C-alpha positions as CSV (number, residue, x, y, z in Angstrom):
1,M,3.8,4.0,-70.1
2,A,1.2,3.1,-68.2
3,A,1.0,-0.4,-69.6
4,G,4.0,-1.2,-68.4
5,L,4.0,0.2,-64.9
6,H,4.3,-2.8,-62.5
7,T,0.6,-2.6,-60.6
8,L,-0.5,-4.0,-57.5
9,S,-3.5,-4.4,-55.1
10,W,-5.5,-6.1,-52.6
11,R,-8.7,-7.4,-52.5
12,G,-11.0,-10.3,-51.1
13,G,-12.3,-11.2,-48.1
14,V,-10.2,-9.6,-45.5
15,I,-8.4,-8.3,-48.2
16,G,-6.8,-11.6,-48.2
17,T,-5.8,-11.9,-52.0
18,T,-2.8,-9.8,-53.4
19,A,-3.7,-8.7,-56.9
20,A,-0.2,-7.7,-59.3
21,A,0.0,-7.1,-63.1
22,K,1.8,-5.2,-65.9
23,G,-0.1,-2.9,-66.9
24,L,-3.4,-0.9,-65.1
25,A,-5.7,-2.6,-67.3
26,A,-5.0,-5.9,-66.6
27,L,-5.2,-5.5,-62.8
28,G,-8.9,-7.3,-62.9
29,A,-10.5,-5.1,-60.3
30,S,-14.4,-5.5,-59.6
31,G,-16.1,-4.6,-56.7
32,L,-16.1,-3.0,-53.1
33,D,-13.2,-5.2,-51.7
34,C,-10.2,-3.4,-53.3
35,G,-7.7,-1.8,-51.2
36,P,-5.4,1.1,-52.6
37,V,-3.8,0.8,-55.8
38,V,0.4,0.9,-56.5
39,S,1.8,1.8,-59.7
40,T,5.6,1.4,-59.9
41,D,7.8,2.3,-63.1
42,A,10.3,-0.5,-62.5
43,S,12.2,1.4,-65.5
44,S,12.9,4.3,-63.4
45,A,16.1,5.0,-61.6
46,D,14.6,5.3,-58.1
47,K,11.6,3.3,-58.8
48,A,9.1,6.4,-58.7
49,T,5.6,5.0,-57.4
50,L,2.6,6.2,-57.4
51,V,-0.2,5.1,-54.8
52,W,-4.1,5.9,-54.9
53,S,-7.0,5.0,-52.7
54,S,-10.7,6.8,-51.7
55,L,-9.9,9.5,-49.1
56,T,-13.7,9.4,-48.1
57,S,-16.7,7.4,-48.4
58,H,-14.5,4.3,-48.8
59,K,-16.9,1.4,-48.7
60,I,-19.3,3.1,-51.6
61,L,-16.3,3.5,-53.9
62,P,-15.9,0.5,-55.8
63,Q,-13.0,-0.1,-58.3
64,R,-13.4,-2.0,-61.9
65,T,-11.2,-2.8,-65.1
66,K,-13.1,-3.6,-68.1
67,N,-12.4,-3.6,-72.0
68,G,-8.9,-1.8,-71.1
69,T,-10.3,0.9,-68.8
70,Y,-9.6,1.1,-65.0
71,S,-12.3,3.6,-63.1
72,V,-13.2,4.0,-59.5
73,G,-16.4,5.8,-58.2
74,L,-19.8,6.0,-56.7
75,A,-21.4,1.9,-56.5
76,A,-24.1,1.9,-59.0
77,A,-26.1,0.1,-56.3
78,I,-26.9,3.7,-54.2
79,P,-30.1,5.1,-56.3
80,S,-29.9,8.5,-55.3
81,I,-27.4,10.6,-52.8
82,P,-28.5,14.1,-51.3
83,A,-27.8,17.1,-52.6
84,G,-24.5,18.4,-52.5
85,F,-22.8,15.0,-51.6
86,S,-19.2,14.5,-52.5
87,Y,-16.4,12.7,-52.3
88,S,-13.1,12.6,-52.5
89,V,-9.7,10.3,-53.7
90,M,-6.0,10.8,-53.0
91,F,-2.7,10.2,-54.7
92,S,0.3,9.9,-53.4
93,A,3.9,9.7,-55.5
94,A,7.2,9.1,-53.6
95,P,10.2,7.3,-54.8
96,G,11.6,3.8,-53.9
97,G,8.9,1.4,-54.8
98,A,5.9,-0.1,-53.8
99,T,6.8,-0.5,-49.7
100,A,8.1,3.1,-49.6
101,A,5.2,4.0,-51.2
102,L,2.7,2.6,-49.3
103,Y,4.3,4.1,-46.0
104,A,4.2,7.3,-47.6
105,W,1.1,7.1,-48.7
106,G,0.1,5.7,-45.0
107,E,1.8,8.7,-43.4
108,L,-0.4,11.2,-45.6
109,I,-3.9,9.6,-45.1
110,Q,-3.4,9.6,-41.3
111,G,-2.0,13.2,-41.6
112,Y,-5.4,14.0,-43.1
113,Y,-7.4,12.7,-40.6
114,K,-5.1,13.9,-37.7
115,T,-4.8,10.6,-36.3
116,T,-1.4,8.3,-35.2
117,R,-0.9,4.9,-34.9
118,L,-1.3,3.8,-31.4
119,P,1.5,1.5,-29.7
120,S,-0.1,-1.8,-29.6
121,V,2.1,-4.7,-27.9
122,T,0.4,-7.0,-30.9
123,L,2.1,-5.7,-33.3
124,S,5.9,-5.3,-31.1
125,D,5.5,-8.8,-29.6
126,I,5.0,-12.4,-30.0
127,G,1.4,-13.4,-28.6
128,Y,-0.4,-16.7,-27.9
129,Y,-3.6,-17.3,-30.0
130,T,-6.7,-19.4,-29.1
131,D,-7.6,-18.8,-32.6
132,D,-9.1,-21.6,-34.8
133,G,-6.3,-23.9,-35.9
134,A,-4.4,-23.4,-32.7
135,Y,-4.3,-26.7,-30.1
136,Y,-6.0,-24.9,-27.4
137,Y,-8.7,-23.7,-29.5
138,V,-12.0,-23.9,-28.0
139,W,-13.2,-26.0,-24.8
140,G,-15.0,-28.8,-25.3
141,G,-17.4,-31.2,-23.2
142,A,-20.8,-30.5,-23.9
143,K,-21.9,-33.8,-24.4
144,E,-20.1,-35.2,-21.5
145,L,-20.9,-32.2,-18.8
146,K,-23.8,-31.4,-20.4
147,D,-23.2,-27.7,-20.9
148,P,-24.3,-25.9,-24.1
149,Q,-21.4,-23.2,-23.6
150,L,-18.7,-25.7,-24.4
151,S,-17.9,-27.0,-27.7
152,P,-19.9,-30.2,-29.0
153,W,-17.6,-30.6,-31.3
154,I,-14.3,-31.6,-29.6
155,G,-13.9,-33.8,-25.9
156,E,-13.5,-32.7,-22.5
157,R,-10.2,-31.2,-21.5
158,P,-8.1,-32.2,-18.8
159,W,-9.0,-28.5,-16.9
160,P,-11.2,-25.7,-17.4
161,A,-9.7,-22.8,-19.6
162,E,-9.1,-21.0,-16.4
163,Q,-6.4,-23.4,-15.7
164,G,-5.4,-24.7,-18.8
165,L,-4.4,-21.4,-20.3
166,L,-2.1,-20.9,-17.3
167,L,-0.4,-23.9,-17.9
168,V,0.0,-22.8,-21.8
169,K,1.5,-19.7,-20.7
170,E,4.0,-21.2,-18.0
171,A,5.2,-24.1,-20.7
172,L,5.8,-21.6,-23.1
173,Y,8.0,-19.3,-20.9
174,K,9.6,-22.5,-19.6
175,M,10.5,-23.3,-23.2
176,G,12.2,-19.5,-23.7
177,V,9.1,-17.9,-25.5
178,P,7.9,-15.6,-23.2
179,V,4.7,-14.4,-25.2
180,A,3.7,-11.0,-24.1
181,Y,-0.4,-11.2,-24.4
182,M,-3.0,-13.6,-25.1
183,Q,-5.6,-13.7,-27.2
184,L,-9.2,-15.2,-26.1
185,D,-11.2,-16.6,-29.3
186,D,-14.9,-17.0,-30.4
187,W,-15.6,-19.1,-27.5
188,W,-14.2,-17.5,-23.8
189,Y,-18.0,-15.3,-23.8
190,T,-21.6,-16.2,-23.4
191,G,-24.1,-17.3,-25.9
192,P,-27.2,-17.2,-26.4
193,L,-29.4,-20.3,-25.4
194,P,-30.7,-22.7,-26.5
195,K,-27.7,-22.3,-29.6
196,P,-24.9,-20.6,-28.1
197,F,-22.6,-21.6,-31.1
198,F,-23.6,-19.7,-34.6
199,F,-21.9,-22.1,-36.9
200,G,-19.1,-24.4,-36.0
201,N,-17.5,-23.3,-32.6
202,V,-18.2,-19.3,-33.2
203,K,-20.6,-18.3,-30.5
204,S,-22.8,-15.2,-31.5
205,V,-22.2,-12.3,-28.7
206,Q,-25.6,-12.8,-26.2
207,D,-23.3,-11.2,-22.8
208,W,-19.6,-10.0,-23.4
209,H,-18.4,-11.7,-19.9
210,A,-16.4,-14.7,-19.8
211,S,-19.0,-18.0,-19.9
212,N,-19.1,-19.1,-16.0
213,S,-19.3,-22.9,-17.1
214,S,-17.3,-25.0,-15.1
215,G,-15.3,-25.9,-18.2
216,L,-14.3,-22.2,-19.1
217,F,-13.8,-19.8,-16.3
218,P,-15.5,-20.7,-13.1
219,H,-14.2,-18.3,-11.0
220,G,-14.7,-15.0,-13.5
221,L,-12.6,-13.6,-16.1
222,P,-11.0,-11.1,-13.7
223,A,-9.9,-13.6,-11.5
224,F,-8.2,-15.5,-14.4
225,S,-6.7,-11.9,-15.6
226,D,-5.2,-11.5,-12.5
227,K,-3.5,-14.9,-12.8
228,L,-2.3,-14.9,-16.0
229,D,-0.9,-11.3,-15.7
230,L,-0.4,-10.4,-19.7
231,P,-2.4,-8.1,-21.1
232,L,-5.5,-9.7,-23.2
233,Q,-6.5,-9.2,-27.0
234,L,-10.7,-10.1,-26.7
235,Y,-13.1,-10.7,-29.5
236,T,-16.1,-10.5,-31.0
237,P,-17.6,-11.9,-34.1
238,F,-21.5,-10.4,-33.9
239,W,-24.0,-9.6,-31.7
240,S,-27.5,-12.3,-30.8
241,D,-30.7,-11.0,-31.1
242,Q,-30.6,-11.6,-27.3
243,F,-27.8,-9.0,-26.7
244,K,-29.3,-6.0,-24.8
245,T,-27.9,-2.6,-25.6
246,K,-29.4,0.9,-25.5
247,Y,-27.6,1.9,-29.3
248,P,-29.6,1.1,-32.0
249,M,-28.8,-2.4,-34.2
250,T,-29.9,-3.6,-37.8
251,E,-30.8,-7.1,-38.1
252,S,-28.1,-9.2,-40.6
253,T,-29.8,-10.4,-43.7
254,G,-27.1,-13.0,-44.0
255,F,-26.5,-14.2,-40.6
256,K,-30.0,-14.9,-39.0
257,G,-30.5,-14.2,-35.5
258,T,-27.5,-11.6,-35.5
259,K,-27.2,-8.0,-35.3
260,M,-24.7,-5.0,-35.8
261,V,-24.5,-1.5,-34.0
262,N,-25.6,1.0,-36.6
263,P,-22.7,3.0,-38.1
264,N,-23.9,6.5,-36.5
265,S,-23.8,5.1,-33.1
266,S,-21.0,2.6,-33.6
267,Y,-18.1,5.3,-31.9
268,A,-20.4,5.8,-28.5
269,F,-21.1,1.7,-28.6
270,F,-17.5,0.7,-28.7
271,S,-16.3,3.1,-26.4
272,D,-18.5,1.7,-23.8
273,F,-17.9,-1.6,-25.0
274,F,-14.3,-1.1,-24.6
275,D,-15.1,0.4,-21.0
276,L,-16.6,-3.2,-20.3
277,G,-13.5,-5.1,-21.3
278,K,-11.0,-3.4,-19.1
279,K,-13.6,-3.7,-16.2
280,I,-14.0,-7.2,-16.7
281,T,-10.1,-7.6,-16.7
282,N,-8.9,-5.0,-14.3
283,G,-7.3,-3.2,-16.9
284,R,-5.3,-5.6,-18.9
285,F,-7.8,-5.8,-22.2
286,K,-5.3,-4.0,-24.6
287,A,-6.7,-5.4,-27.9
288,F,-9.9,-5.8,-29.9
289,E,-10.7,-7.8,-32.4
290,V,-13.9,-7.7,-34.4
291,D,-14.0,-10.9,-36.9
292,F,-15.8,-11.1,-40.2
293,L,-16.0,-7.6,-41.3
294,D,-15.9,-8.2,-44.6
295,A,-19.2,-10.6,-44.5
296,N,-21.2,-8.7,-41.8
297,F,-20.9,-5.4,-44.5
298,K,-22.0,-7.4,-47.2
299,V,-25.0,-8.5,-45.2
300,Q,-26.0,-5.4,-43.5
301,T,-29.3,-3.6,-45.0
302,L,-28.3,-0.2,-46.7
303,D,-30.3,2.4,-47.4
304,Q,-29.6,4.7,-50.4
305,D,-27.5,7.3,-48.4
306,G,-25.1,4.1,-47.9
307,H,-26.3,4.0,-43.9
308,A,-27.7,0.9,-41.8
């Protein structure tokens, strides 16, 4: 029967790849980047479906299929574990096929951790993103204005970001697209000198305040936030070695010149960080995006207990 189950999972960078197979042995799982596994008995009248995943220690429990056998367990790269160490996996069964079963699985794991999904404008409404690929991604003119905080890859725009994005909102509303929030991507804050852009147009964070460059936010992010009058989603990729904080951070082994907060200090670090976001937007900071999570995890140096 197991060979006939319709199996579904997700893996790869930012869990962007959907893996589907008939039979668990054909799933092809390999590594730390595997999400929950969904197996549906398509022959059953109610489309009975089983979902399983790690329940604890998520980042050190890889999955693998080899020689017709599926396995999940502690990563072999960890040479030793402390006495009394344990981890858990969870199984959830529900009728209705993959979608219904995933909702049931999600409710169970949220119940276990006593968490709830917070309401977010980014999940309920249309917003405008200034991410890579958007027409108004990055403000250029580094060469023309001799300003390293502006992108050297594109020319100077007719107006600074603080004015141009107000015009974007105005134009969208006139077209009948009342965007409910706006996202500021990897170009709005201050990057380290003499090379603020770590690669391409991605700045590492030296100071998480809007750059007061004449081409960006010369009057500051609070003034822009008041004029825009929309919730804001703010962004970070990784932190420059020049970033100052009281919290312990670990040097990246892959993104040289950057660092990440140590896991044991991350809650306090991000609590303070989010308070800063509210302050610099006059309370309009409503959503946060941290990029390159997959790569940042892979290039942090971990000790044998799985800590940075």
